[in-house]
N, C-alpha and C positions, 0 to 999 in steps of 0.2 A: 818579917811578919806582916808588913802592910800589903805586900803582894798577895797575901793569903786572904785578905779581907776587903780589898778595895771595891769589889763588885757588891759585896754586902752593904758596905757603907754608901755606895751610890744608890742602891735600891732603897735604903733607909731614908736618905735625903729626899728622893722622889716621893716616898710615902708621906713624909712630913709635909712636903709641898702640897700633896694631894689633900691632906687633912686641912691645911690652911685654906685651900680653895673651897672645901666644903664649909668651913667656918664662915668664909666671906659670903658664900651663897646664902647662909642663914641671915647674916647682917643685911644683905641686900633685900631679902624677902621681908625682914622686919620693917625696913624702911618702906618698901612697896606697899605692904598691907597695913602699915601703921600700928605695929605690935611692939610695944616697948617691953624690955626685960623687967621683971622676971616672967612675964606671961609667956606661955608656951602653947596657947590655943588660939585659934583664929580660923580663917577660911581653910578648906581642905588643901588648897594649893600651898599655903604656908606650912601647915602641919606635916604634909608629905616631905617637904624640904627639910624641916626641922628633924623629923624622925630619921630620914636618910642620913643626915649628919651625925645624929646621936648614935645610931646603929653602927655606922662606920667607925666612930670614935671608940665604941665599946669593944670592937674586934681588933682595933689597931695594936694594943699591947700583946695580944695573943699572937697576931701576925709577926710582930717584931721578934718576940721570943723564939718562935719556931723558925723564922728566917735565919737568925744567927746560930741557933743550935744546928740546924741542917747544914749551914755553910761551914761551921767550924768542925763538926764531927763527921760529916759525910762528904760533901763536895760543894765548894763555893759557887761554881758555875751553874750547877743544877739548882741550887737554892736561889740564886739570883734570878734565874730564868723563871722559876716558879713564883718568886716574889713579883716579878713584872707581870706575870699572868694574873696574880691576885690583885695587883693594883689596877690593872685594866678592867678586871671583873667588878671591882668596887666602884670604879668610875661609871661603868655601864649600869650598875645597880643604882647609884645615886641619880643618874640622868633618867633612868627608867622610873624610879620612884617619884622623881620630880614631875614626870608626865602623868603617871597613873600608878596606883598601888599595885595593880596586876602586872605591870611591866617590870617590876623589881624582881620577880620570882626567878626567872632563868639565870640572871647574873648572880643572884643570891645563892642559888644551888651550886653554880659553877665555882664561886669563890669559896664556898664551904668545902667543895671537893678538893680544891687546891690546898686548903688548910689541912685536910685529912692526909693528903699526900705529904705535906711538910711534916706532919706528925709522924708518919711512917718512916720517912727518911731520917728524921731526927732520932727516932727510937733505934733504928738500925745502926746509925752512926755511933750513938752513945753505947749501945750494946757491944758493938765491935770494939770500941775503946776499952770498956771495962773488961771484956774477955781477953783482949791482948795485953792490957796493962797489968791486970791482977790475977789472971788465971794462966797467962802465957799461951793462950790459944789464939792463933791468928787465922780467923775464918777465911780471909781472902787467900792466904797461901794454901789452905786446904781445898778451896774451891778450884784453884788454878792448877793444882797438882794432879 
C-alpha cells in the first residue's frame, strides 16, 4: 500500500513546509512593520504578504483533497507531478504578491488551472472506479479493445 502513496505523501509534506514558510513570512513582516496580532492592516507591503499567506492557506485544503483523490483513483505519479506544479505556482504567487499585487496574477491563474486539471483527473478516476466496481463496466478495457 505504501508504494502506492509515497509520492502523494512527499508532495503533501512539501506543501505543509511551503505553508509553514508562508506563515513565517507573515511573522517576519509583522516584526518588520511593527504590526502586532490581531491587527491585519498596515503598510501595503505587509498587507500583500498577509493576503498572499491567507489566500494560499484557503486553497490548501482543496489542493490536498484533489491531490489525494487524483493519486488514489487515477495515477499517483501524475497527481504528484501536478501537485509539484501547483506548489511551484503558489510559491511564485506568494513571491509575486509580495512584490506587487499585479505580479500575483499569472501564477494565480496557473495554479487555478492546475487545480482544474486535478478536479478533472479526480472525477475521471472516481467515475472509472464506480463504473467498474458497481456497474461492471471497465472503460479502460473498452478503450484498448
